[in-house]
Each structure stands twice: as structure tokens, then as C-alpha cells.
C-alpha positions in Angstrom: -130.6 2.0 -72.4 -132.0 1.8 -75.8 -131.3 -1.0 -78.3 -132.2 -0.7 -82.1 -132.2 -3.4 -84.6 -131.9 -2.1 -88.8 -131.3 -4.2 -90.8 -133.3 -5.2 -94.6 -136.0 -7.6 -94.7 -136.5 -11.0 -94.4 -133.0 -11.2 -92.7 -134.3 -12.2 -89.8 -134.1 -8.9 -87.1 -137.2 -9.7 -85.7 -136.2 -13.3 -84.6 -133.1 -11.4 -82.9 -134.6 -9.7 -81.0 -137.3 -12.2 -79.6 -134.4 -14.4 -78.4 -132.2 -11.5 -77.4 -135.4 -10.9 -74.4 -136.1 -14.6 -74.2 -132.6 -14.6 -73.0 -132.6 -11.0 -71.1 -136.2 -10.6 -69.9 -135.0 -6.7 -68.1 -136.3 -5.5 -71.9 -139.2 -5.1 -72.8 -140.0 -5.1 -77.5 -141.2 -2.0 -78.4 -143.6 -2.8 -80.8 -142.3 -1.8 -85.2 -144.9 1.3 -85.1 -143.8 2.9 -88.5 -144.6 -0.2 -90.1 -148.6 -0.6 -89.0 -149.3 3.4 -89.4 -148.8 3.0 -92.9 -150.3 0.3 -93.4 -153.4 2.0 -91.6 -152.8 4.9 -94.4 -152.5 2.4 -97.1 -149.4 2.4 -98.0 -149.0 6.3 -98.5 -149.3 9.3 -96.1 -150.5 12.9 -97.0 -147.0 15.0 -95.8 -144.4 12.5 -94.2 -144.4 15.3 -91.3 -147.6 14.8 -89.8 -146.4 11.2 -90.0 -143.3 11.6 -88.5 -144.8 13.3 -85.9 -147.6 11.8 -84.9 -144.5 8.3 -85.2 -142.5 10.6 -82.8 -145.6 10.2 -80.3 -146.8 7.0 -80.7 -143.3 5.8 -79.8 -142.6 8.3 -77.1 -145.8 6.2 -76.0 -145.1 3.0 -76.3 -141.8 3.4 -74.6 -143.5 5.0 -71.2 -146.5 2.4 -71.4 -143.0 0.1 -71.9 -141.6 1.7 -68.9 -144.8 2.1 -66.4 -144.5 -2.5 -67.3 -141.0 -2.8 -66.6 -141.0 -0.7 -63.3 -144.4 -2.0 -61.7 -143.5 -5.8 -62.9 -140.1 -4.7 -60.5 -141.9 -3.9 -57.9 -143.7 -7.3 -57.9 -140.4 -9.0 -58.1 -139.1 -6.5 -55.1 -141.9 -7.5 -53.1 -142.2 -11.2 -53.7 -137.8 -11.3 -53.2 -138.8 -9.3 -49.4 -141.7 -11.6 -48.8 -139.2 -14.7 -49.6 -136.1 -12.9 -47.6 -138.9 -12.9 -45.1 -139.5 -16.6 -44.4 -136.9 -17.6 -45.2 -135.1 -15.3 -42.7 -137.6 -17.6 -40.1 -136.3 -21.1 -41.7 -133.6 -20.0 -40.9 -133.8 -19.5 -36.8 -135.7 -23.4 -36.6 -133.4 -24.4 -39.0 -130.4 -22.6 -35.5 -132.1 -23.7 -33.0 -133.1 -27.1 -34.3 -129.0 -27.7 -34.2 -128.4 -25.5 -31.4 -131.2 -28.9 -29.4 -128.8 -31.2 -31.8 -125.6 -29.8 -30.4 -127.1 -30.0 -27.2 -127.8 -33.8 -27.2 -124.9 -35.0 -28.9 -123.1 -32.8 -25.3 -125.0 -35.4 -23.3 -124.0 -38.8 -25.4 -127.3 -38.2 -26.5 -129.6 -38.4 -24.0 -133.0 -36.3 -23.0 -135.3 -34.3 -24.7 -134.6 -30.8 -25.9 
């Protein structure tokens, strides 16, 4: 899903976006490419068509890169969670075995070992 934030200069768009992404880290900020391109061109461009075309390609590249980074982060998190799931399963088995030993002791009046 893409969310665009549009508004006048200095009204808090960047602050809103940063706070949104802080609260919803599954979203990625794609930088404002047009402003950077205009600043690089000194504020004027010889051809608006060429400018729009380059802007389109840069946005596609930025979105592709953002998608790849998000996919890599999700893959990493999934691998970490899978490992944690395995480790928690092992801990759960140990807890179950310990409880079985304790129940056996309780049934025999607290006597004996394992």
C-alpha cells in the first residue's frame, strides 16, 4: 500500500510521516525525489517532460529498493522467529519433563529422586 502526504510547505508533513513510520515500521519512507532533482538543477529544468520522465524512473527505483529492503527485513525477522520458535519448543519440553518429575515426586509423598 502506498500513502501520499500532500500539503503546503512547513505544515508538518515530514514530522507526521516520521511519526507514522515510527509507530508502523512495516512502512518505508520513500524520499522526496522531485525537490532533490530541482535543487540539483538550480531550480529550473530545460524540459518538463524530461524532468517528469526522470522523476518517474527515480521513483520506480526508490520504490523497488524500498520493497527489496522491506522483503529482506521481513525475511530476517521470519528466520529469527523460526529459530526462537525452535528454542522455545525445546524449553517447553524441558519444562514439561520437569513438571512430570515433580508430579511423580508428589504422588510418592515427596520421596525419592528422578
